[in-house]
mmCIF file of the protein (N, C-alpha, C, O) and its ligand, coordinates in Angstrom:
data_MODEL
# 
_entry.id   MODEL 
# 
loop_
_entity.id 
_entity.type 
_entity.pdbx_number_of_molecules 
1 polymer     1 
2 non-polymer 1 
# 
_entity_poly.entity_id                      1 
_entity_poly.type                           'polypeptide(L)' 
_entity_poly.nstd_linkage                   no 
_entity_poly.nstd_monomer                   no 
_entity_poly.pdbx_seq_one_letter_code       MKKPTADEKRHRCTRKRRYRSEGAALDAALVAGVARQRKAYRCPLCGHWHLASF 
_entity_poly.pdbx_seq_one_letter_code_can   MKKPTADEKRHRCTRKRRYRSEGAALDAALVAGVARQRKAYRCPLCGHWHLASF 
_entity_poly.pdbx_strand_id                 A 
# 
loop_
_entity_poly_seq.entity_id 
_entity_poly_seq.num 
_entity_poly_seq.mon_id 
_entity_poly_seq.hetero 
1 1  MET n 
1 2  LYS n 
1 3  LYS n 
1 4  PRO n 
1 5  THR n 
1 6  ALA n 
1 7  ASP n 
1 8  GLU n 
1 9  LYS n 
1 10 ARG n 
1 11 HIS n 
1 12 ARG n 
1 13 CYS n 
1 14 THR n 
1 15 ARG n 
1 16 LYS n 
1 17 ARG n 
1 18 ARG n 
1 19 TYR n 
1 20 ARG n 
1 21 SER n 
1 22 GLU n 
1 23 GLY n 
1 24 ALA n 
1 25 ALA n 
1 26 LEU n 
1 27 ASP n 
1 28 ALA n 
1 29 ALA n 
1 30 LEU n 
1 31 VAL n 
1 32 ALA n 
1 33 GLY n 
1 34 VAL n 
1 35 ALA n 
1 36 ARG n 
1 37 GLN n 
1 38 ARG n 
1 39 LYS n 
1 40 ALA n 
1 41 TYR n 
1 42 ARG n 
1 43 CYS n 
1 44 PRO n 
1 45 LEU n 
1 46 CYS n 
1 47 GLY n 
1 48 HIS n 
1 49 TRP n 
1 50 HIS n 
1 51 LEU n 
1 52 ALA n 
1 53 SER n 
1 54 PHE n 
# 
loop_
_struct_asym.id 
_struct_asym.entity_id 
A 1 
B 2 
# 
loop_
_chem_comp.id 
_chem_comp.type 
_chem_comp.mon_nstd_flag 
ALA 'L-peptide linking' y 
ARG 'L-peptide linking' y 
ASP 'L-peptide linking' y 
CYS 'L-peptide linking' y 
GLN 'L-peptide linking' y 
GLU 'L-peptide linking' y 
GLY 'peptide linking'   y 
HIS 'L-peptide linking' y 
LEU 'L-peptide linking' y 
LYS 'L-peptide linking' y 
MET 'L-peptide linking' y 
PHE 'L-peptide linking' y 
PRO 'L-peptide linking' y 
SER 'L-peptide linking' y 
THR 'L-peptide linking' y 
TRP 'L-peptide linking' y 
TYR 'L-peptide linking' y 
VAL 'L-peptide linking' y 
ZN  non-polymer         . 
# 
_pdbx_entity_nonpoly.entity_id   2 
_pdbx_entity_nonpoly.name        ? 
_pdbx_entity_nonpoly.comp_id     ZN 
# 
_pdbx_nonpoly_scheme.asym_id         B 
_pdbx_nonpoly_scheme.entity_id       2 
_pdbx_nonpoly_scheme.mon_id          ZN 
_pdbx_nonpoly_scheme.ndb_seq_num     1 
_pdbx_nonpoly_scheme.pdb_seq_num     101 
_pdbx_nonpoly_scheme.auth_seq_num    101 
_pdbx_nonpoly_scheme.pdb_mon_id      ZN 
_pdbx_nonpoly_scheme.auth_mon_id     ZN 
_pdbx_nonpoly_scheme.pdb_strand_id   A 
_pdbx_nonpoly_scheme.pdb_ins_code    . 
# 
loop_
_atom_site.group_PDB 
_atom_site.id 
_atom_site.type_symbol 
_atom_site.label_atom_id 
_atom_site.label_alt_id 
_atom_site.label_comp_id 
_atom_site.label_asym_id 
_atom_site.label_entity_id 
_atom_site.label_seq_id 
_atom_site.pdbx_PDB_ins_code 
_atom_site.Cartn_x 
_atom_site.Cartn_y 
_atom_site.Cartn_z 
_atom_site.occupancy 
_atom_site.B_iso_or_equiv 
_atom_site.pdbx_formal_charge 
_atom_site.auth_seq_id 
_atom_site.auth_comp_id 
_atom_site.auth_asym_id 
_atom_site.auth_atom_id 
_atom_site.pdbx_PDB_model_num 
ATOM   1   N  N  . MET A 1 1  ? -2.352 29.157 31.108 1.00 0.00 ? 1   MET A N  1 
ATOM   2   C  CA . MET A 1 1  ? -2.016 28.026 30.566 1.00 0.00 ? 1   MET A CA 1 
ATOM   3   C  C  . MET A 1 1  ? -1.468 27.176 31.202 1.00 0.00 ? 1   MET A C  1 
ATOM   4   O  O  . MET A 1 1  ? -0.314 27.368 31.587 1.00 0.00 ? 1   MET A O  1 
ATOM   5   N  N  . LYS A 1 2  ? -2.259 25.792 31.539 1.00 0.00 ? 2   LYS A N  1 
ATOM   6   C  CA . LYS A 1 2  ? -1.490 24.880 32.584 1.00 0.00 ? 2   LYS A CA 1 
ATOM   7   C  C  . LYS A 1 2  ? -0.611 24.145 31.672 1.00 0.00 ? 2   LYS A C  1 
ATOM   8   O  O  . LYS A 1 2  ? -0.754 24.138 30.449 1.00 0.00 ? 2   LYS A O  1 
ATOM   9   N  N  . LYS A 1 3  ? 0.356  23.493 32.355 1.00 0.00 ? 3   LYS A N  1 
ATOM   10  C  CA . LYS A 1 3  ? 1.198  22.691 31.754 1.00 0.00 ? 3   LYS A CA 1 
ATOM   11  C  C  . LYS A 1 3  ? 0.630  21.324 31.384 1.00 0.00 ? 3   LYS A C  1 
ATOM   12  O  O  . LYS A 1 3  ? -0.131 20.770 32.178 1.00 0.00 ? 3   LYS A O  1 
ATOM   13  N  N  . PRO A 1 4  ? 0.922  20.806 30.344 1.00 0.00 ? 4   PRO A N  1 
ATOM   14  C  CA . PRO A 1 4  ? 0.295  19.529 29.823 1.00 0.00 ? 4   PRO A CA 1 
ATOM   15  C  C  . PRO A 1 4  ? 0.890  18.390 30.872 1.00 0.00 ? 4   PRO A C  1 
ATOM   16  O  O  . PRO A 1 4  ? 2.063  18.368 31.242 1.00 0.00 ? 4   PRO A O  1 
ATOM   17  N  N  . THR A 1 5  ? -0.134 17.446 31.285 1.00 0.00 ? 5   THR A N  1 
ATOM   18  C  CA . THR A 1 5  ? 0.338  16.515 32.100 1.00 0.00 ? 5   THR A CA 1 
ATOM   19  C  C  . THR A 1 5  ? 1.038  15.340 31.331 1.00 0.00 ? 5   THR A C  1 
ATOM   20  O  O  . THR A 1 5  ? 0.965  15.268 30.105 1.00 0.00 ? 5   THR A O  1 
ATOM   21  N  N  . ALA A 1 6  ? 1.704  14.440 32.073 1.00 0.00 ? 6   ALA A N  1 
ATOM   22  C  CA . ALA A 1 6  ? 2.259  13.325 31.407 1.00 0.00 ? 6   ALA A CA 1 
ATOM   23  C  C  . ALA A 1 6  ? 1.367  12.677 30.549 1.00 0.00 ? 6   ALA A C  1 
ATOM   24  O  O  . ALA A 1 6  ? 1.692  12.432 29.387 1.00 0.00 ? 6   ALA A O  1 
ATOM   25  N  N  . ASP A 1 7  ? 0.071  12.318 31.090 1.00 0.00 ? 7   ASP A N  1 
ATOM   26  C  CA . ASP A 1 7  ? -1.029 11.873 30.482 1.00 0.00 ? 7   ASP A CA 1 
ATOM   27  C  C  . ASP A 1 7  ? -1.179 12.362 28.843 1.00 0.00 ? 7   ASP A C  1 
ATOM   28  O  O  . ASP A 1 7  ? -1.142 11.679 27.819 1.00 0.00 ? 7   ASP A O  1 
ATOM   29  N  N  . GLU A 1 8  ? -1.352 13.743 29.023 1.00 0.00 ? 8   GLU A N  1 
ATOM   30  C  CA . GLU A 1 8  ? -1.634 14.666 28.017 1.00 0.00 ? 8   GLU A CA 1 
ATOM   31  C  C  . GLU A 1 8  ? -0.513 14.495 26.751 1.00 0.00 ? 8   GLU A C  1 
ATOM   32  O  O  . GLU A 1 8  ? -0.798 14.365 25.561 1.00 0.00 ? 8   GLU A O  1 
ATOM   33  N  N  . LYS A 1 9  ? 0.803  14.532 27.333 1.00 0.00 ? 9   LYS A N  1 
ATOM   34  C  CA . LYS A 1 9  ? 1.981  14.380 26.485 1.00 0.00 ? 9   LYS A CA 1 
ATOM   35  C  C  . LYS A 1 9  ? 1.886  12.943 25.930 1.00 0.00 ? 9   LYS A C  1 
ATOM   36  O  O  . LYS A 1 9  ? 2.326  12.892 24.781 1.00 0.00 ? 9   LYS A O  1 
ATOM   37  N  N  . ARG A 1 10 ? 1.504  11.926 26.337 1.00 0.00 ? 10  ARG A N  1 
ATOM   38  C  CA . ARG A 1 10 ? 1.282  10.563 25.974 1.00 0.00 ? 10  ARG A CA 1 
ATOM   39  C  C  . ARG A 1 10 ? 0.269  10.452 24.894 1.00 0.00 ? 10  ARG A C  1 
ATOM   40  O  O  . ARG A 1 10 ? 0.325  9.702  23.919 1.00 0.00 ? 10  ARG A O  1 
ATOM   41  N  N  . HIS A 1 11 ? -0.613 11.254 25.182 1.00 0.00 ? 11  HIS A N  1 
ATOM   42  C  CA . HIS A 1 11 ? -1.800 11.215 24.224 1.00 0.00 ? 11  HIS A CA 1 
ATOM   43  C  C  . HIS A 1 11 ? -1.431 11.823 23.117 1.00 0.00 ? 11  HIS A C  1 
ATOM   44  O  O  . HIS A 1 11 ? -1.781 11.238 22.092 1.00 0.00 ? 11  HIS A O  1 
ATOM   45  N  N  . ARG A 1 12 ? -0.684 13.062 22.941 1.00 0.00 ? 12  ARG A N  1 
ATOM   46  C  CA . ARG A 1 12 ? -0.069 13.599 21.972 1.00 0.00 ? 12  ARG A CA 1 
ATOM   47  C  C  . ARG A 1 12 ? 0.626  12.593 20.989 1.00 0.00 ? 12  ARG A C  1 
ATOM   48  O  O  . ARG A 1 12 ? 0.470  12.644 19.769 1.00 0.00 ? 12  ARG A O  1 
ATOM   49  N  N  . CYS A 1 13 ? 1.347  11.745 21.588 1.00 0.00 ? 13  CYS A N  1 
ATOM   50  C  CA . CYS A 1 13 ? 2.123  10.681 20.951 1.00 0.00 ? 13  CYS A CA 1 
ATOM   51  C  C  . CYS A 1 13 ? 1.139  9.709  20.413 1.00 0.00 ? 13  CYS A C  1 
ATOM   52  O  O  . CYS A 1 13 ? 1.119  9.592  19.187 1.00 0.00 ? 13  CYS A O  1 
ATOM   53  N  N  . THR A 1 14 ? 0.272  8.951  21.158 1.00 0.00 ? 14  THR A N  1 
ATOM   54  C  CA . THR A 1 14 ? -0.449 7.834  20.743 1.00 0.00 ? 14  THR A CA 1 
ATOM   55  C  C  . THR A 1 14 ? -1.466 8.010  19.722 1.00 0.00 ? 14  THR A C  1 
ATOM   56  O  O  . THR A 1 14 ? -1.736 7.073  18.971 1.00 0.00 ? 14  THR A O  1 
ATOM   57  N  N  . ARG A 1 15 ? -2.182 9.377  19.609 1.00 0.00 ? 15  ARG A N  1 
ATOM   58  C  CA . ARG A 1 15 ? -2.795 9.642  18.674 1.00 0.00 ? 15  ARG A CA 1 
ATOM   59  C  C  . ARG A 1 15 ? -2.403 10.052 17.462 1.00 0.00 ? 15  ARG A C  1 
ATOM   60  O  O  . ARG A 1 15 ? -3.235 10.286 16.585 1.00 0.00 ? 15  ARG A O  1 
ATOM   61  N  N  . LYS A 1 16 ? -1.015 10.196 17.254 1.00 0.00 ? 16  LYS A N  1 
ATOM   62  C  CA . LYS A 1 16 ? -0.541 10.528 16.021 1.00 0.00 ? 16  LYS A CA 1 
ATOM   63  C  C  . LYS A 1 16 ? 0.120  9.302  15.467 1.00 0.00 ? 16  LYS A C  1 
ATOM   64  O  O  . LYS A 1 16 ? 0.526  8.345  16.125 1.00 0.00 ? 16  LYS A O  1 
ATOM   65  N  N  . ARG A 1 17 ? 0.172  9.461  14.173 1.00 0.00 ? 17  ARG A N  1 
ATOM   66  C  CA . ARG A 1 17 ? 0.762  8.421  13.351 1.00 0.00 ? 17  ARG A CA 1 
ATOM   67  C  C  . ARG A 1 17 ? 2.396  8.432  13.531 1.00 0.00 ? 17  ARG A C  1 
ATOM   68  O  O  . ARG A 1 17 ? 3.001  9.485  13.729 1.00 0.00 ? 17  ARG A O  1 
ATOM   69  N  N  . ARG A 1 18 ? 2.853  7.541  13.469 1.00 0.00 ? 18  ARG A N  1 
ATOM   70  C  CA . ARG A 1 18 ? 4.483  7.259  13.780 1.00 0.00 ? 18  ARG A CA 1 
ATOM   71  C  C  . ARG A 1 18 ? 5.077  6.953  12.452 1.00 0.00 ? 18  ARG A C  1 
ATOM   72  O  O  . ARG A 1 18 ? 4.457  6.283  11.626 1.00 0.00 ? 18  ARG A O  1 
ATOM   73  N  N  . TYR A 1 19 ? 6.389  7.478  12.205 1.00 0.00 ? 19  TYR A N  1 
ATOM   74  C  CA . TYR A 1 19 ? 7.133  7.369  11.151 1.00 0.00 ? 19  TYR A CA 1 
ATOM   75  C  C  . TYR A 1 19 ? 8.291  6.875  11.430 1.00 0.00 ? 19  TYR A C  1 
ATOM   76  O  O  . TYR A 1 19 ? 8.638  7.200  12.565 1.00 0.00 ? 19  TYR A O  1 
ATOM   77  N  N  . ARG A 1 20 ? 9.146  6.138  10.809 1.00 0.00 ? 20  ARG A N  1 
ATOM   78  C  CA . ARG A 1 20 ? 10.346 5.297  10.968 1.00 0.00 ? 20  ARG A CA 1 
ATOM   79  C  C  . ARG A 1 20 ? 11.277 6.586  10.937 1.00 0.00 ? 20  ARG A C  1 
ATOM   80  O  O  . ARG A 1 20 ? 12.023 6.727  11.905 1.00 0.00 ? 20  ARG A O  1 
ATOM   81  N  N  . SER A 1 21 ? 11.313 7.556  9.913  1.00 0.00 ? 21  SER A N  1 
ATOM   82  C  CA . SER A 1 21 ? 12.264 8.513  9.748  1.00 0.00 ? 21  SER A CA 1 
ATOM   83  C  C  . SER A 1 21 ? 11.798 9.834  9.566  1.00 0.00 ? 21  SER A C  1 
ATOM   84  O  O  . SER A 1 21 ? 10.596 9.955  9.329  1.00 0.00 ? 21  SER A O  1 
ATOM   85  N  N  . GLU A 1 22 ? 12.488 10.838 9.627  1.00 0.00 ? 22  GLU A N  1 
ATOM   86  C  CA . GLU A 1 22 ? 11.947 12.156 9.390  1.00 0.00 ? 22  GLU A CA 1 
ATOM   87  C  C  . GLU A 1 22 ? 11.560 12.336 7.851  1.00 0.00 ? 22  GLU A C  1 
ATOM   88  O  O  . GLU A 1 22 ? 10.691 13.116 7.459  1.00 0.00 ? 22  GLU A O  1 
ATOM   89  N  N  . GLY A 1 23 ? 12.260 11.577 7.107  1.00 0.00 ? 23  GLY A N  1 
ATOM   90  C  CA . GLY A 1 23 ? 12.030 11.319 5.645  1.00 0.00 ? 23  GLY A CA 1 
ATOM   91  C  C  . GLY A 1 23 ? 10.807 10.842 5.386  1.00 0.00 ? 23  GLY A C  1 
ATOM   92  O  O  . GLY A 1 23 ? 10.051 11.390 4.584  1.00 0.00 ? 23  GLY A O  1 
ATOM   93  N  N  . ALA A 1 24 ? 10.511 9.772  6.051  1.00 0.00 ? 24  ALA A N  1 
ATOM   94  C  CA . ALA A 1 24 ? 9.094  9.220  5.994  1.00 0.00 ? 24  ALA A CA 1 
ATOM   95  C  C  . ALA A 1 24 ? 7.864  10.168 6.288  1.00 0.00 ? 24  ALA A C  1 
ATOM   96  O  O  . ALA A 1 24 ? 6.875  10.346 5.576  1.00 0.00 ? 24  ALA A O  1 
ATOM   97  N  N  . ALA A 1 25 ? 8.155  10.716 7.473  1.00 0.00 ? 25  ALA A N  1 
ATOM   98  C  CA . ALA A 1 25 ? 7.321  11.756 7.992  1.00 0.00 ? 25  ALA A CA 1 
ATOM   99  C  C  . ALA A 1 25 ? 6.908  12.781 7.040  1.00 0.00 ? 25  ALA A C  1 
ATOM   100 O  O  . ALA A 1 25 ? 5.728  13.021 6.786  1.00 0.00 ? 25  ALA A O  1 
ATOM   101 N  N  . LEU A 1 26 ? 8.082  13.487 6.426  1.00 0.00 ? 26  LEU A N  1 
ATOM   102 C  CA . LEU A 1 26 ? 7.906  14.642 5.741  1.00 0.00 ? 26  LEU A CA 1 
ATOM   103 C  C  . LEU A 1 26 ? 7.316  14.156 4.296  1.00 0.00 ? 26  LEU A C  1 
ATOM   104 O  O  . LEU A 1 26 ? 6.537  14.900 3.699  1.00 0.00 ? 26  LEU A O  1 
ATOM   105 N  N  . ASP A 1 27 ? 7.706  12.876 3.735  1.00 0.00 ? 27  ASP A N  1 
ATOM   106 C  CA . ASP A 1 27 ? 6.898  12.243 2.675  1.00 0.00 ? 27  ASP A CA 1 
ATOM   107 C  C  . ASP A 1 27 ? 5.424  12.290 2.714  1.00 0.00 ? 27  ASP A C  1 
ATOM   108 O  O  . ASP A 1 27 ? 4.663  12.677 1.827  1.00 0.00 ? 27  ASP A O  1 
ATOM   109 N  N  . ALA A 1 28 ? 5.103  11.762 4.062  1.00 0.00 ? 28  ALA A N  1 
ATOM   110 C  CA . ALA A 1 28 ? 3.704  11.669 4.206  1.00 0.00 ? 28  ALA A CA 1 
ATOM   111 C  C  . ALA A 1 28 ? 2.952  13.030 4.284  1.00 0.00 ? 28  ALA A C  1 
ATOM   112 O  O  . ALA A 1 28 ? 1.821  13.140 3.812  1.00 0.00 ? 28  ALA A O  1 
ATOM   113 N  N  . ALA A 1 29 ? 3.600  14.069 4.892  1.00 0.00 ? 29  ALA A N  1 
ATOM   114 C  CA . ALA A 1 29 ? 3.009  15.397 4.888  1.00 0.00 ? 29  ALA A CA 1 
ATOM   115 C  C  . ALA A 1 29 ? 2.962  15.961 3.283  1.00 0.00 ? 29  ALA A C  1 
ATOM   116 O  O  . ALA A 1 29 ? 2.085  16.700 2.837  1.00 0.00 ? 29  ALA A O  1 
ATOM   117 N  N  . LEU A 1 30 ? 4.131  15.426 2.528  1.00 0.00 ? 30  LEU A N  1 
ATOM   118 C  CA . LEU A 1 30 ? 3.987  15.900 1.089  1.00 0.00 ? 30  LEU A CA 1 
ATOM   119 C  C  . LEU A 1 30 ? 2.648  15.288 0.326  1.00 0.00 ? 30  LEU A C  1 
ATOM   120 O  O  . LEU A 1 30 ? 1.934  15.926 -0.449 1.00 0.00 ? 30  LEU A O  1 
ATOM   121 N  N  . VAL A 1 31 ? 2.489  14.046 0.682  1.00 0.00 ? 31  VAL A N  1 
ATOM   122 C  CA . VAL A 1 31 ? 1.364  13.137 -0.066 1.00 0.00 ? 31  VAL A CA 1 
ATOM   123 C  C  . VAL A 1 31 ? 0.207  13.933 0.482  1.00 0.00 ? 31  VAL A C  1 
ATOM   124 O  O  . VAL A 1 31 ? -0.679 14.095 -0.357 1.00 0.00 ? 31  VAL A O  1 
ATOM   125 N  N  . ALA A 1 32 ? 0.007  14.397 1.494  1.00 0.00 ? 32  ALA A N  1 
ATOM   126 C  CA . ALA A 1 32 ? -1.242 15.064 2.199  1.00 0.00 ? 32  ALA A CA 1 
ATOM   127 C  C  . ALA A 1 32 ? -1.275 16.495 1.698  1.00 0.00 ? 32  ALA A C  1 
ATOM   128 O  O  . ALA A 1 32 ? -2.297 17.107 2.010  1.00 0.00 ? 32  ALA A O  1 
ATOM   129 N  N  . GLY A 1 33 ? -0.416 17.128 1.019  1.00 0.00 ? 33  GLY A N  1 
ATOM   130 C  CA . GLY A 1 33 ? -0.436 18.370 0.756  1.00 0.00 ? 33  GLY A CA 1 
ATOM   131 C  C  . GLY A 1 33 ? -0.319 19.513 1.861  1.00 0.00 ? 33  GLY A C  1 
ATOM   132 O  O  . GLY A 1 33 ? -0.865 20.610 1.746  1.00 0.00 ? 33  GLY A O  1 
ATOM   133 N  N  . VAL A 1 34 ? 0.447  19.127 2.928  1.00 0.00 ? 34  VAL A N  1 
ATOM   134 C  CA . VAL A 1 34 ? 0.380  20.010 3.801  1.00 0.00 ? 34  VAL A CA 1 
ATOM   135 C  C  . VAL A 1 34 ? 1.853  20.124 4.236  1.00 0.00 ? 34  VAL A C  1 
ATOM   136 O  O  . VAL A 1 34 ? 2.098  20.474 5.390  1.00 0.00 ? 34  VAL A O  1 
ATOM   137 N  N  . ALA A 1 35 ? 2.939  19.819 3.289  1.00 0.00 ? 35  ALA A N  1 
ATOM   138 C  CA . ALA A 1 35 ? 4.120  19.963 3.914  1.00 0.00 ? 35  ALA A CA 1 
ATOM   139 C  C  . ALA A 1 35 ? 4.653  21.268 4.243  1.00 0.00 ? 35  ALA A C  1 
ATOM   140 O  O  . ALA A 1 35 ? 5.565  21.400 5.059  1.00 0.00 ? 35  ALA A O  1 
ATOM   141 N  N  . ARG A 1 36 ? 4.096  22.265 3.617  1.00 0.00 ? 36  ARG A N  1 
ATOM   142 C  CA . ARG A 1 36 ? 4.579  23.504 4.194  1.00 0.00 ? 36  ARG A CA 1 
ATOM   143 C  C  . ARG A 1 36 ? 4.152  23.872 5.643  1.00 0.00 ? 36  ARG A C  1 
ATOM   144 O  O  . ARG A 1 36 ? 4.883  24.514 6.398  1.00 0.00 ? 36  ARG A O  1 
ATOM   145 N  N  . GLN A 1 37 ? 3.079  23.477 5.932  1.00 0.00 ? 37  GLN A N  1 
ATOM   146 C  CA . GLN A 1 37 ? 2.590  23.674 7.345  1.00 0.00 ? 37  GLN A CA 1 
ATOM   147 C  C  . GLN A 1 37 ? 3.237  22.570 8.442  1.00 0.00 ? 37  GLN A C  1 
ATOM   148 O  O  . GLN A 1 37 ? 2.993  22.545 9.648  1.00 0.00 ? 37  GLN A O  1 
ATOM   149 N  N  . ARG A 1 38 ? 4.053  21.739 7.759  1.00 0.00 ? 38  ARG A N  1 
ATOM   150 C  CA . ARG A 1 38 ? 4.287  20.649 8.979  1.00 0.00 ? 38  ARG A CA 1 
ATOM   151 C  C  . ARG A 1 38 ? 5.702  20.576 8.954  1.00 0.00 ? 38  ARG A C  1 
ATOM   152 O  O  . ARG A 1 38 ? 6.450  20.885 8.026  1.00 0.00 ? 38  ARG A O  1 
ATOM   153 N  N  . LYS A 1 39 ? 6.000  20.116 10.118 1.00 0.00 ? 39  LYS A N  1 
ATOM   154 C  CA . LYS A 1 39 ? 7.552  19.751 10.554 1.00 0.00 ? 39  LYS A CA 1 
ATOM   155 C  C  . LYS A 1 39 ? 7.415  18.432 11.115 1.00 0.00 ? 39  LYS A C  1 
ATOM   156 O  O  . LYS A 1 39 ? 6.401  17.947 11.617 1.00 0.00 ? 39  LYS A O  1 
ATOM   157 N  N  . ALA A 1 40 ? 8.600  17.882 10.967 1.00 0.00 ? 40  ALA A N  1 
ATOM   158 C  CA . ALA A 1 40 ? 8.590  16.415 11.578 1.00 0.00 ? 40  ALA A CA 1 
ATOM   159 C  C  . ALA A 1 40 ? 9.473  16.527 12.891 1.00 0.00 ? 40  ALA A C  1 
ATOM   160 O  O  . ALA A 1 40 ? 10.455 17.269 12.924 1.00 0.00 ? 40  ALA A O  1 
ATOM   161 N  N  . TYR A 1 41 ? 9.091  15.784 13.926 1.00 0.00 ? 41  TYR A N  1 
ATOM   162 C  CA . TYR A 1 41 ? 10.060 15.972 14.880 1.00 0.00 ? 41  TYR A CA 1 
ATOM   163 C  C  . TYR A 1 41 ? 10.215 14.504 15.747 1.00 0.00 ? 41  TYR A C  1 
ATOM   164 O  O  . TYR A 1 41 ? 9.335  13.645 15.696 1.00 0.00 ? 41  TYR A O  1 
ATOM   165 N  N  . ARG A 1 42 ? 11.195 14.383 16.376 1.00 0.00 ? 42  ARG A N  1 
ATOM   166 C  CA . ARG A 1 42 ? 11.735 12.930 16.942 1.00 0.00 ? 42  ARG A CA 1 
ATOM   167 C  C  . ARG A 1 42 ? 10.863 12.967 18.204 1.00 0.00 ? 42  ARG A C  1 
ATOM   168 O  O  . ARG A 1 42 ? 10.959 13.943 18.949 1.00 0.00 ? 42  ARG A O  1 
ATOM   169 N  N  . CYS A 1 43 ? 9.987  11.928 18.502 1.00 0.00 ? 43  CYS A N  1 
ATOM   170 C  CA . CYS A 1 43 ? 9.228  11.846 19.764 1.00 0.00 ? 43  CYS A CA 1 
ATOM   171 C  C  . CYS A 1 43 ? 10.059 11.349 20.752 1.00 0.00 ? 43  CYS A C  1 
ATOM   172 O  O  . CYS A 1 43 ? 10.700 10.328 20.505 1.00 0.00 ? 43  CYS A O  1 
ATOM   173 N  N  . PRO A 1 44 ? 10.171 11.951 21.948 1.00 0.00 ? 44  PRO A N  1 
ATOM   174 C  CA . PRO A 1 44 ? 11.076 11.468 23.049 1.00 0.00 ? 44  PRO A CA 1 
ATOM   175 C  C  . PRO A 1 44 ? 10.307 10.124 23.656 1.00 0.00 ? 44  PRO A C  1 
ATOM   176 O  O  . PRO A 1 44 ? 10.988 9.275  24.231 1.00 0.00 ? 44  PRO A O  1 
ATOM   177 N  N  . LEU A 1 45 ? 8.871  9.952  23.515 1.00 0.00 ? 45  LEU A N  1 
ATOM   178 C  CA . LEU A 1 45 ? 8.207  9.005  24.221 1.00 0.00 ? 45  LEU A CA 1 
ATOM   179 C  C  . LEU A 1 45 ? 8.388  7.707  23.371 1.00 0.00 ? 45  LEU A C  1 
ATOM   180 O  O  . LEU A 1 45 ? 8.906  6.727  23.907 1.00 0.00 ? 45  LEU A O  1 
ATOM   181 N  N  . CYS A 1 46 ? 7.981  7.659  22.061 1.00 0.00 ? 46  CYS A N  1 
ATOM   182 C  CA . CYS A 1 46 ? 8.203  6.551  21.356 1.00 0.00 ? 46  CYS A CA 1 
ATOM   183 C  C  . CYS A 1 46 ? 9.500  6.216  20.440 1.00 0.00 ? 46  CYS A C  1 
ATOM   184 O  O  . CYS A 1 46 ? 9.755  5.106  19.972 1.00 0.00 ? 46  CYS A O  1 
ATOM   185 N  N  . GLY A 1 47 ? 10.288 7.428  20.274 1.00 0.00 ? 47  GLY A N  1 
ATOM   186 C  CA . GLY A 1 47 ? 11.403 7.181  19.470 1.00 0.00 ? 47  GLY A CA 1 
ATOM   187 C  C  . GLY A 1 47 ? 11.262 7.417  17.999 1.00 0.00 ? 47  GLY A C  1 
ATOM   188 O  O  . GLY A 1 47 ? 12.221 7.576  17.245 1.00 0.00 ? 47  GLY A O  1 
ATOM   189 N  N  . HIS A 1 48 ? 10.033 7.429  17.647 1.00 0.00 ? 48  HIS A N  1 
ATOM   190 C  CA . HIS A 1 48 ? 9.777  7.478  16.246 1.00 0.00 ? 48  HIS A CA 1 
ATOM   191 C  C  . HIS A 1 48 ? 9.363  8.973  16.040 1.00 0.00 ? 48  HIS A C  1 
ATOM   192 O  O  . HIS A 1 48 ? 9.334  9.783  16.967 1.00 0.00 ? 48  HIS A O  1 
ATOM   193 N  N  . TRP A 1 49 ? 9.027  9.287  14.662 1.00 0.00 ? 49  TRP A N  1 
ATOM   194 C  CA . TRP A 1 49 ? 8.746  10.645 14.128 1.00 0.00 ? 49  TRP A CA 1 
ATOM   195 C  C  . TRP A 1 49 ? 7.318  11.021 14.059 1.00 0.00 ? 49  TRP A C  1 
ATOM   196 O  O  . TRP A 1 49 ? 6.597  10.109 13.655 1.00 0.00 ? 49  TRP A O  1 
ATOM   197 N  N  . HIS A 1 50 ? 6.733  12.117 14.346 1.00 0.00 ? 50  HIS A N  1 
ATOM   198 C  CA . HIS A 1 50 ? 5.598  12.495 14.050 1.00 0.00 ? 50  HIS A CA 1 
ATOM   199 C  C  . HIS A 1 50 ? 5.709  13.853 13.408 1.00 0.00 ? 50  HIS A C  1 
ATOM   200 O  O  . HIS A 1 50 ? 6.768  14.481 13.427 1.00 0.00 ? 50  HIS A O  1 
ATOM   201 N  N  . LEU A 1 51 ? 4.575  14.316 12.821 1.00 0.00 ? 51  LEU A N  1 
ATOM   202 C  CA . LEU A 1 51 ? 4.377  15.218 12.261 1.00 0.00 ? 51  LEU A CA 1 
ATOM   203 C  C  . LEU A 1 51 ? 3.953  16.321 13.217 1.00 0.00 ? 51  LEU A C  1 
ATOM   204 O  O  . LEU A 1 51 ? 3.106  15.941 14.025 1.00 0.00 ? 51  LEU A O  1 
ATOM   205 N  N  . ALA A 1 52 ? 4.324  17.582 13.330 1.00 0.00 ? 52  ALA A N  1 
ATOM   206 C  CA . ALA A 1 52 ? 3.889  18.793 14.062 1.00 0.00 ? 52  ALA A CA 1 
ATOM   207 C  C  . ALA A 1 52 ? 3.322  19.693 13.266 1.00 0.00 ? 52  ALA A C  1 
ATOM   208 O  O  . ALA A 1 52 ? 3.893  19.824 12.183 1.00 0.00 ? 52  ALA A O  1 
ATOM   209 N  N  . SER A 1 53 ? 2.325  20.401 13.459 1.00 0.00 ? 53  SER A N  1 
ATOM   210 C  CA . SER A 1 53 ? 2.011  21.584 12.668 1.00 0.00 ? 53  SER A CA 1 
ATOM   211 C  C  . SER A 1 53 ? 2.148  22.760 13.306 1.00 0.00 ? 53  SER A C  1 
ATOM   212 O  O  . SER A 1 53 ? 1.849  22.740 14.500 1.00 0.00 ? 53  SER A O  1 
ATOM   213 N  N  . PHE A 1 54 ? 2.560  23.900 12.796 1.00 0.00 ? 54  PHE A N  1 
ATOM   214 C  CA . PHE A 1 54 ? 3.091  25.020 13.502 1.00 0.00 ? 54  PHE A CA 1 
ATOM   215 C  C  . PHE A 1 54 ? 2.470  26.368 12.904 1.00 0.00 ? 54  PHE A C  1 
ATOM   216 O  O  . PHE A 1 54 ? 2.795  27.459 13.373 1.00 0.00 ? 54  PHE A O  1 
HETATM 217 ZN ZN . ZN  B 2 .  ? 5.549  9.304  19.803 1.00 0.00 2 101 ZN  A ZN 1 
# 
């Protein structure tokens, strides 16, 4: 597996929805019915929160 490039990392951020807080992100996951598969993480690129699937 090759390491993700900076561009790929940025893409991972920009194509995702941003949330103001962890709570907002988890709320959105709950509404989508995917809360159990989702975790929110603080994005180092934009400083907002994204949902990550694990
Ligand atoms: Zn981001």
